[in-house]
N, C-alpha and C positions, 0 to 999 in steps of 0.2 A: 075558332080552332081549325087548324089545317089538318086534313086527312092525308097522311103520308101516302103518296101515290095517286091522289086524286079522289074524286067522289065516287067511290065504289063501296058497297056495304061490307066487303071482306077486307078492305084496307083498314089499318089502325090509325088512330089519331096521334098527333105529336106527343100528347101526354102519355098515351100508352107506350109509345116507343121509348120515351124517357124513363118510364117506370121499369120497362123491360131491361134497359141498359143499367139502371141503378142496381139491379140484382145480379149483374154480370151476364145477362142474356144477350142474344144476338137477334136482330130483326133481319128479315130476308127481303131482298128486292128481286123481283122476277121480271123477266123479259116479255111476259104476256101482256099484250096491248091493252086489254080491258082494265088492267090494274095500273096502267101508266097514264090514264086519262084519255078520253075520246078514242079508245082503241088504237093508240099510237104505238105500234110495235116497231119503233125505230131505235137505232143506236143512240141518237140524240136524246130521246125520251128516257131511255135506260140510264144513260150517264147523268142526265139532269136529276133523276130520282136518287141515284147513288150519291151524287154530290150533296143533295139536300139531306139525305140520311146521315152521311158522314159529318156534315156541319152540325146536325142536330144532336147526335149521340156519340160521335167519334168512330174512327175506322175499326177499332177493335170490337165494335158492337154491330157491324153491318156485314151481312152475308149476301152473296149474289147467286141467283139461280136463273139461268137463261130459259129453262123449261123447253129447250129445243134439243132434239136429238142431233148430236154431232160427234165426230171422232175427236176426242180430246187431244190426241197427239197432233192432228192436223190443225186444230184450233190454237193450241199452244205454239206450234211452229209459225202460224200466221201472226200471232202476237209478237213473237220474237223477230220476225222479218219486217214487221210494220210497227215499231215502237211508238210512232207518232199517233197511233190510235188510242193510246192510253196516256192520260196526263201524268206528269212526273210525280205528282203528289200521291199517286197510287203505287208507284214503283220504287219509292225511296227506300223501302226495306228489301227490295229484290224484285225479280220478275214476277209477274202475275202468272199463275198456272191454274188451269182448270182441272179438276179431278175427273177421273174416268167415271162414266155412268156405272152405277152399282145396280146390278140385276139381282132381284130377290127371287 
């Protein structure tokens, strides 16, 4: 059984991800290296895990959290200016936009 995100005790198994999606739930992929395998906090590792999760449960059941503090407007502008950073399969429904950080 593959653990989504690598061998870390807080990651879920593929079966758990499928069960979550079967009830309409969303699994989250984070940009924190320890959850991406061998503390690999790279864009390639993050995209690899997003691709895996989308293939496993479908895009409607995958959420992304970078867990990095950034200005969402700057980040969205960067994505708009550099569309090659995001595969077409993620933008077929429109541009990717990151939400602003919610302060509680």
